[in-house]
N, CA, C and O atoms as a GROMACS GRO file, in nm:
protein
  256
    1MET      N    1  -9.204  22.062 -11.894
    1MET     CA    2  -9.106  21.962 -11.856
    1MET      C    3  -8.966  22.021 -11.873
    1MET      O    4  -8.935  22.078 -11.978
    2SER      N    5  -8.884  22.007 -11.774
    2SER     CA    6  -8.751  22.066 -11.781
    2SER      C    7  -8.662  21.986 -11.875
    2SER      O    8  -8.692  21.872 -11.910
    3ARG      N    9  -8.554  22.048 -11.915
    3ARG     CA   10  -8.460  21.981 -12.004
    3ARG      C   11  -8.405  21.855 -11.936
    3ARG      O   12  -8.390  21.751 -12.001
    4ARG      N   13  -8.376  21.865 -11.808
    4ARG     CA   14  -8.319  21.752 -11.734
    4ARG      C   15  -8.418  21.634 -11.732
    4ARG      O   16  -8.377  21.519 -11.749
    5THR      N   17  -8.546  21.663 -11.712
    5THR     CA   18  -8.646  21.556 -11.706
    5THR      C   19  -8.663  21.492 -11.843
    5THR      O   20  -8.683  21.371 -11.853
    6ARG      N   21  -8.656  21.573 -11.950
    6ARG     CA   22  -8.664  21.516 -12.084
    6ARG      C   23  -8.544  21.426 -12.111
    6ARG      O   24  -8.556  21.320 -12.172
    7LYS      N   25  -8.428  21.469 -12.065
    7LYS     CA   26  -8.306  21.393 -12.088
    7LYS      C   27  -8.305  21.264 -12.007
    7LYS      O   28  -8.253  21.161 -12.051
    8HIS      N   29  -8.364  21.269 -11.886
    8HIS     CA   30  -8.369  21.154 -11.797
    8HIS      C   31  -8.512  21.132 -11.749
    8HIS      O   32  -8.547  21.172 -11.638
    9PRO      N   33  -8.594  21.069 -11.833
    9PRO     CA   34  -8.736  21.055 -11.797
    9PRO      C   35  -8.759  20.979 -11.667
    9PRO      O   36  -8.862  20.997 -11.602
   10GLU      N   37  -8.664  20.894 -11.627
   10GLU     CA   38  -8.681  20.819 -11.502
   10GLU      C   39  -8.686  20.913 -11.382
   10GLU      O   40  -8.744  20.879 -11.279
   11LYS      N   41  -8.624  21.030 -11.394
   11LYS     CA   42  -8.628  21.125 -11.282
   11LYS      C   43  -8.770  21.177 -11.259
   11LYS      O   44  -8.810  21.200 -11.145
   12GLY      N   45  -8.845  21.196 -11.364
   12GLY     CA   46  -8.984  21.237 -11.350
   12GLY      C   47  -9.067  21.130 -11.283
   12GLY      O   48  -9.156  21.160 -11.203
   13VAL      N   49  -9.040  21.005 -11.316
   13VAL     CA   50  -9.111  20.892 -11.255
   13VAL      C   51  -9.077  20.887 -11.106
   13VAL      O   52  -9.166  20.871 -11.023
   14ILE      N   53  -8.949  20.899 -11.074
   14ILE     CA   54  -8.907  20.897 -10.934
   14ILE      C   55  -8.975  21.011 -10.858
   14ILE      O   56  -9.025  20.990 -10.748
   15ARG      N   57  -8.979  21.130 -10.917
   15ARG     CA   58  -9.041  21.245 -10.851
   15ARG      C   59  -9.188  21.216 -10.821
   15ARG      O   60  -9.236  21.245 -10.711
   16ASP      N   61  -9.259  21.159 -10.918
   16ASP     CA   62  -9.401  21.127 -10.897
   16ASP      C   63  -9.418  21.028 -10.783
   16ASP      O   64  -9.508  21.044 -10.700
   17GLN      N   65  -9.333  20.927 -10.779
   17GLN     CA   66  -9.344  20.826 -10.673
   17GLN      C   67  -9.313  20.886 -10.537
   17GLN      O   68  -9.382  20.856 -10.439
   18VAL      N   69  -9.211  20.970 -10.529
   18VAL     CA   70  -9.170  21.031 -10.403
   18VAL      C   71  -9.280  21.126 -10.352
   18VAL      O   72  -9.306  21.131 -10.232
   19CYS      N   73  -9.343  21.200 -10.442
   19CYS     CA   74  -9.446  21.295 -10.402
   19CYS      C   75  -9.568  21.225 -10.343
   19CYS      O   76  -9.643  21.285 -10.266
   20ASP      N   77  -9.589  21.100 -10.379
   20ASP     CA   78  -9.704  21.025 -10.328
   20ASP      C   79  -9.685  20.970 -10.188
   20ASP      O   80  -9.780  20.922 -10.127
   21LEU      N   81  -9.563  20.976 -10.134
   21LEU     CA   82  -9.536  20.921 -10.002
   21LEU      C   83  -9.580  21.017  -9.892
   21LEU      O   84  -9.578  21.138  -9.911
   22ASN      N   85  -9.619  20.961  -9.778
   22ASN     CA   86  -9.647  21.049  -9.664
   22ASN      C   87  -9.514  21.080  -9.594
   22ASN      O   88  -9.410  21.025  -9.631
   23ASP      N   89  -9.515  21.168  -9.494
   23ASP     CA   90  -9.392  21.214  -9.432
   23ASP      C   91  -9.309  21.101  -9.371
   23ASP      O   92  -9.187  21.100  -9.387
   24SER      N   93  -9.373  21.008  -9.303
   24SER     CA   94  -9.295  20.901  -9.239
   24SER      C   95  -9.238  20.805  -9.344
   24SER      O   96  -9.126  20.755  -9.328
   25GLU      N   97  -9.314  20.780  -9.451
   25GLU     CA   98  -9.262  20.695  -9.559
   25GLU      C   99  -9.143  20.763  -9.628
   25GLU      O  100  -9.046  20.698  -9.665
   26LEU      N  101  -9.153  20.894  -9.644
   26LEU     CA  102  -9.045  20.970  -9.706
   26LEU      C  103  -8.919  20.961  -9.621
   26LEU      O  104  -8.810  20.940  -9.674
   27SER      N  105  -8.933  20.978  -9.489
   27SER     CA  106  -8.818  20.970  -9.399
   27SER      C  107  -8.756  20.830  -9.403
   27SER      O  108  -8.634  20.816  -9.405
   28SER      N  109  -8.840  20.727  -9.404
   28SER     CA  110  -8.790  20.589  -9.410
   28SER      C  111  -8.715  20.564  -9.540
   28SER      O  112  -8.609  20.501  -9.540
   29LEU      N  113  -8.769  20.614  -9.650
   29LEU     CA  114  -8.704  20.597  -9.779
   29LEU      C  115  -8.566  20.661  -9.778
   29LEU      O  116  -8.469  20.601  -9.825
   30ILE      N  117  -8.557  20.783  -9.726
   30ILE     CA  118  -8.429  20.853  -9.721
   30ILE      C  119  -8.329  20.773  -9.637
   30ILE      O  120  -8.214  20.755  -9.677
   31ARG      N  121  -8.374  20.726  -9.522
   31ARG     CA  122  -8.285  20.649  -9.434
   31ARG      C  123  -8.236  20.523  -9.506
   31ARG      O  124  -8.118  20.490  -9.499
   32ASP      N  125  -8.327  20.453  -9.574
   32ASP     CA  126  -8.289  20.330  -9.644
   32ASP      C  127  -8.193  20.357  -9.760
   32ASP      O  128  -8.097  20.283  -9.780
   33LEU      N  129  -8.221  20.461  -9.836
   33LEU     CA  130  -8.140  20.488  -9.956
   33LEU      C  131  -8.000  20.537  -9.923
   33LEU      O  132  -7.909  20.521 -10.004
   34ARG      N  133  -7.982  20.595  -9.806
   34ARG     CA  134  -7.848  20.642  -9.769
   34ARG      C  135  -7.747  20.528  -9.764
   34ARG      O  136  -7.627  20.551  -9.780
   35PHE      N  137  -7.795  20.406  -9.742
   35PHE     CA  138  -7.705  20.291  -9.728
   35PHE      C  139  -7.709  20.200  -9.850
   35PHE      O  140  -7.666  20.085  -9.842
   36SER      N  141  -7.759  20.250  -9.962
   36SER     CA  142  -7.776  20.163 -10.078
   36SER      C  143  -7.681  20.201 -10.191
   36SER      O  144  -7.586  20.277 -10.171
   37THR      N  145  -7.707  20.148 -10.308
   37THR     CA  146  -7.615  20.158 -10.421
   37THR      C  147  -7.623  20.292 -10.493
   37THR      O  148  -7.712  20.374 -10.466
   38ARG      N  149  -7.531  20.313 -10.582
   38ARG     CA  150  -7.527  20.435 -10.664
   38ARG      C  151  -7.653  20.454 -10.746
   38ARG      O  152  -7.696  20.566 -10.770
   39LEU      N  153  -7.714  20.344 -10.790
   39LEU     CA  154  -7.834  20.353 -10.872
   39LEU      C  155  -7.946  20.422 -10.795
   39LEU      O  156  -8.033  20.484 -10.856
   40ASP      N  157  -7.943  20.412 -10.664
   40ASP     CA  158  -8.048  20.472 -10.583
   40ASP      C  159  -8.018  20.618 -10.546
   40ASP      O  160  -8.099  20.683 -10.479
   41GLN      N  161  -7.903  20.669 -10.587
   41GLN     CA  162  -7.867  20.806 -10.550
   41GLN      C  163  -7.963  20.910 -10.608
   41GLN      O  164  -7.990  21.011 -10.544
   42ALA      N  165  -8.014  20.885 -10.728
   42ALA     CA  166  -8.112  20.978 -10.786
   42ALA      C  167  -8.239  20.978 -10.703
   42ALA      O  168  -8.298  21.084 -10.679
   43ALA      N  169  -8.281  20.860 -10.659
   43ALA     CA  170  -8.401  20.851 -10.576
   43ALA      C  171  -8.378  20.920 -10.441
   43ALA      O  172  -8.466  20.990 -10.391
   44LEU      N  173  -8.261  20.900 -10.383
   44LEU     CA  174  -8.228  20.965 -10.256
   44LEU      C  175  -8.231  21.116 -10.271
   44LEU      O  176  -8.290  21.186 -10.189
   45ALA      N  177  -8.168  21.166 -10.374
   45ALA     CA  178  -8.164  21.311 -10.396
   45ALA      C  179  -8.304  21.367 -10.412
   45ALA      O  180  -8.336  21.472 -10.356
   46GLU      N  181  -8.388  21.299 -10.487
   46GLU     CA  182  -8.524  21.347 -10.508
   46GLU      C  183  -8.605  21.343 -10.379
   46GLU      O  184  -8.682  21.435 -10.351
   47ALA      N  185  -8.588  21.237 -10.300
   47ALA     CA  186  -8.659  21.227 -10.173
   47ALA      C  187  -8.617  21.338 -10.078
   47ALA      O  188  -8.700  21.395 -10.008
   48GLU      N  189  -8.488  21.368 -10.074
   48GLU     CA  190  -8.440  21.476  -9.987
   48GLU      C  191  -8.492  21.611 -10.034
   48GLU      O  192  -8.527  21.696  -9.952
   49ARG      N  193  -8.499  21.633 -10.166
   49ARG     CA  194  -8.553  21.759 -10.218
   49ARG      C  195  -8.700  21.773 -10.180
   49ARG      O  196  -8.744  21.880 -10.139
   50GLU      N  197  -8.774  21.664 -10.192
   50GLU     CA  198  -8.917  21.667 -10.157
   50GLU      C  199  -8.935  21.698 -10.009
   50GLU      O  200  -9.025  21.773  -9.971
   51GLN      N  201  -8.849  21.640  -9.926
   51GLN     CA  202  -8.859  21.664  -9.782
   51GLN      C  203  -8.833  21.813  -9.752
   51GLN      O  204  -8.902  21.872  -9.670
   52ARG      N  205  -8.734  21.872  -9.818
   52ARG     CA  206  -8.706  22.015  -9.799
   52ARG      C  207  -8.823  22.100  -9.849
   52ARG      O  208  -8.860  22.198  -9.784
   53ARG      N  209  -8.882  22.062  -9.965
   53ARG     CA  210  -8.998  22.135 -10.017
   53ARG      C  211  -9.112  22.135  -9.915
   53ARG      O  212  -9.174  22.238  -9.890
   54ARG      N  213  -9.138  22.018  -9.857
   54ARG     CA  214  -9.247  22.008  -9.759
   54ARG      C  215  -9.219  22.093  -9.636
   54ARG      O  216  -9.310  22.156  -9.583
   55LYS      N  217  -9.096  22.094  -9.590
   55LYS     CA  218  -9.061  22.176  -9.473
   55LYS      C  219  -9.080  22.324  -9.505
   55LYS      O  220  -9.131  22.400  -9.422
   56ARG      N  221  -9.039  22.365  -9.625
   56ARG     CA  222  -9.056  22.506  -9.664
   56ARG      C  223  -9.204  22.542  -9.673
   56ARG      O  224  -9.245  22.647  -9.625
   57ARG      N  225  -9.284  22.453  -9.736
   57ARG     CA  226  -9.428  22.479  -9.747
   57ARG      C  227  -9.493  22.488  -9.610
   57ARG      O  228  -9.576  22.574  -9.585
   58LYS      N  229  -9.454  22.399  -9.521
   58LYS     CA  230  -9.512  22.396  -9.387
   58LYS      C  231  -9.474  22.525  -9.313
   58LYS      O  232  -9.558  22.586  -9.247
   59ALA      N  233  -9.347  22.566  -9.325
   59ALA     CA  234  -9.302  22.689  -9.259
   59ALA      C  235  -9.373  22.811  -9.317
   59ALA      O  236  -9.406  22.904  -9.244
   60ALA      N  237  -9.395  22.810  -9.447
   60ALA     CA  238  -9.461  22.924  -9.512
   60ALA      C  239  -9.610  22.931  -9.475
   60ALA      O  240  -9.668  23.039  -9.471
   61SER      N  241  -9.671  22.816  -9.448
   61SER     CA  242  -9.814  22.815  -9.420
   61SER      C  243  -9.846  22.847  -9.274
   61SER      O  244  -9.959  22.886  -9.243
   62THR      N  245  -9.748  22.831  -9.184
   62THR     CA  246  -9.773  22.864  -9.044
   62THR      C  247  -9.747  23.013  -9.023
   62THR      O  248  -9.643  23.064  -9.065
   63PRO      N  249  -9.839  23.082  -8.959
   63PRO     CA  250  -9.819  23.226  -8.937
   63PRO      C  251  -9.702  23.254  -8.843
   63PRO      O  252  -9.677  23.178  -8.749
   64ALA      N  253  -9.631  23.361  -8.869
   64ALA     CA  254  -9.511  23.393  -8.791
   64ALA      C  255  -9.544  23.435  -8.649
   64ALA      O  256  -9.454  23.465  -8.571
   0.00000   0.00000   0.00000
């Protein structure tokens, strides 16, 4: 567990929830959170990171 996650355990919970979403749910969440409050900024950031991770994994798994 990283120092940041220990300091802010809610970030680990958010990460777990975001990782469980499928691609379209993830995109919808990002779109919705962009127009919401500051409290949702951590969730937005985590959802965007997960989306980038998935794109990188997908690009890495497809042969060049």
